[in-house]
PLY file of the C-alpha trace (Angstrom):
ply
format ascii 1.0
element vertex 104
property float x
property float y
property float z
element edge 103
property int vertex1
property int vertex2
end_header
0.33 -0.22 -0.21
1.09 3.83 -0.88
-0.28 4.88 1.80
-1.68 4.94 5.35
-3.12 6.65 8.48
-0.81 6.28 11.30
-2.70 6.62 14.92
-1.27 7.67 18.06
-2.62 9.75 21.76
-1.50 12.06 23.55
-2.23 13.09 27.24
-3.10 16.96 26.24
-4.24 18.98 23.97
-1.09 20.86 23.81
1.53 18.16 22.88
-0.80 17.04 20.40
-0.84 20.68 19.13
2.39 20.66 18.95
2.95 16.90 17.14
0.45 17.73 14.56
2.23 20.62 13.67
5.85 19.57 13.54
4.34 16.71 11.10
2.82 19.32 8.62
5.96 21.45 8.54
8.15 18.71 8.29
5.79 17.26 5.66
5.61 13.65 6.94
1.74 13.84 6.85
-0.51 15.53 4.49
-3.13 16.08 7.62
-3.60 15.18 11.46
-6.84 15.28 12.89
-7.08 15.49 16.33
-10.04 14.30 18.83
-10.63 14.40 22.85
-11.14 10.60 23.86
-11.23 8.23 26.95
-8.75 5.08 27.59
-8.96 2.54 29.59
-5.65 0.50 29.34
-3.48 -1.56 31.90
0.12 0.32 32.59
2.34 -1.32 35.40
-0.22 -3.98 36.16
-2.44 -1.21 36.89
-5.98 -0.20 35.70
-5.65 3.42 34.33
-8.87 5.32 32.61
-7.53 9.09 31.28
-8.41 12.07 28.79
-6.33 11.43 25.49
-6.01 13.36 22.86
-6.28 11.29 19.42
-3.90 11.99 16.49
-5.04 10.89 12.86
-2.32 10.88 10.21
-2.44 10.60 6.48
0.66 10.53 5.26
2.81 7.16 2.88
3.32 4.35 3.97
6.65 5.42 2.58
6.80 8.00 5.52
6.24 5.64 8.35
9.53 5.26 9.54
10.28 9.52 9.65
6.69 9.56 11.08
7.54 7.13 13.84
10.89 8.68 15.05
9.29 12.26 15.34
6.41 10.66 17.60
9.39 9.15 19.86
11.14 11.74 19.99
8.26 14.45 20.73
6.75 11.74 22.64
6.22 12.80 26.47
4.62 8.72 26.95
7.23 5.54 27.95
5.58 3.81 25.15
3.65 5.92 23.41
0.01 3.96 21.21
2.20 4.52 17.22
0.15 2.09 15.02
0.41 2.26 11.05
-3.22 1.27 9.16
-2.99 0.50 5.77
-5.83 2.70 3.28
-6.78 -0.23 0.64
-8.09 2.83 -1.30
-9.42 5.82 -2.07
-9.97 9.14 -4.53
-7.42 9.39 -6.81
-8.08 13.33 -5.84
-7.13 12.77 -1.62
-4.65 10.29 -2.59
-2.75 12.87 -5.17
-3.63 15.76 -2.22
-1.72 13.73 0.03
0.88 12.78 -2.63
1.09 16.69 -3.09
1.34 17.81 0.55
3.61 14.99 1.94
7.55 14.69 1.14
9.44 12.30 -1.52
0 1
1 2
2 3
3 4
4 5
5 6
6 7
7 8
8 9
9 10
10 11
11 12
12 13
13 14
14 15
15 16
16 17
17 18
18 19
19 20
20 21
21 22
22 23
23 24
24 25
25 26
26 27
27 28
28 29
29 30
30 31
31 32
32 33
33 34
34 35
35 36
36 37
37 38
38 39
39 40
40 41
41 42
42 43
43 44
44 45
45 46
46 47
47 48
48 49
49 50
50 51
51 52
52 53
53 54
54 55
55 56
56 57
57 58
58 59
59 60
60 61
61 62
62 63
63 64
64 65
65 66
66 67
67 68
68 69
69 70
70 71
71 72
72 73
73 74
74 75
75 76
76 77
77 78
78 79
79 80
80 81
81 82
82 83
83 84
84 85
85 86
86 87
87 88
88 89
89 90
90 91
91 92
92 93
93 94
94 95
95 96
96 97
97 98
98 99
99 100
100 101
101 102
102 103
């Protein structure tokens, strides 16, 4: 697949906005959508419930490693969620737009 969505979460708006801005500025993503969520998870054998900001990062598959490195470098979590979901198909115009707004 040539295109993908990368999912990550941040603990607050400031960190999410900063990460989204870096991804767009460095042309590693064509679009980053931020959504407030509530996460239930286990960490160090304890259950947690926390508000988070989910980031949907639209990009090219070949940029995944660079996106992953930027997230790891910028993130406050010890183990941030970084998950790639392939885009199997999409409108030609939208996929062209991703090409135009990401680095080669």
